[in-house]
C-alpha positions in Angstrom: 7.5 -8.0 9.3 6.2 -8.0 5.7 6.1 -4.9 3.5 4.3 -4.3 0.2 3.3 -1.4 -2.0 -0.3 -0.4 -2.6 -1.5 1.9 -5.4 -4.6 4.1 -5.1 -6.2 5.9 -8.0 -8.2 9.1 -8.1 -10.0 10.2 -11.3 -10.3 13.9 -12.2 -12.3 15.5 -14.9 -11.2 18.9 -16.2 -13.7 21.5 -17.3 -12.8 20.7 -20.9 -14.1 17.1 -20.3 -10.7 15.5 -20.4 -10.2 12.8 -17.7 -7.0 12.2 -15.8 -6.2 9.4 -13.4 -3.7 10.1 -10.6 -1.9 7.2 -9.0 -0.4 7.4 -5.5 1.8 4.7 -4.0 1.7 3.7 -0.3 4.0 1.5 1.7 2.1 -1.1 3.8 3.8 -2.9 6.7 2.4 -5.8 8.8 3.7 -7.2 12.1 0.8 -9.5 13.0 2.1 -13.1 12.7 -1.1 -14.7 11.2 -1.8 -11.9 8.8 1.8 -11.6 7.8 1.9 -15.3 6.7 -1.4 -14.9 4.8 0.0 -11.8 2.9 3.2 -13.7 2.0 1.3 -16.7 0.8 -1.6 -15.2 -1.1 -0.9 -11.6 -2.2 0.0 -11.3 -5.9 1.1 -8.3 -7.9 -1.9 -6.3 -9.2 -4.4 -8.0 -6.8 -7.1 -5.8 -5.4 -7.1 -5.6 -1.6 -8.7 -3.6 1.2 -6.3 -2.5 4.0 -7.4 -1.4 7.4 -4.8 0.0 9.8 -3.1 3.2 11.0 -0.6 5.6 9.6 2.9 5.4 11.1 5.7 7.9 10.8 9.4 7.3 11.4 12.9 8.2 10.3 15.6 6.2 8.7 19.3 7.0 8.2 20.6 6.4 4.7 24.0 5.1 3.8 25.0 8.8 3.3 24.2 9.5 6.9 21.3 11.7 6.1 18.0 11.2 7.9 14.8 10.7 5.9 11.2 10.8 7.0 9.1 7.7 6.3 5.4 7.1 6.2 3.7 3.7 6.1 0.3 2.1 6.8 0.6 -0.5 9.6 -2.0 -3.1 8.5 -4.4 -4.5 11.1 -6.4 -6.3 8.5 -6.2 -7.1 4.8 -9.1 -8.3 2.7 -8.3 -10.0 -0.6 -10.6 -9.6 -3.5 -10.8 -12.2 -6.2 -10.2 -11.1 -9.7 -13.0 -11.7 -12.2 -10.4 -12.4 -14.9 -7.9 -15.1 -14.2 
């Protein structure tokens, strides 16, 4: 399994004209062997990607014994976009 974080941005404009960008972070997991190796070999920090998959829910138990809910995107496909600035 490979795991990486993905940021999505939403832009808002207030009535005053001021702009605000909100960033949300998502955990992406991949179990598919071929795609998993491609992600490990080619994905770089800050690279733009398109992820297709499904949302998964689960629970993990922390070291303190408390249960926490988790949400992740189980990737079925990842498309890499080349940066125009290298």
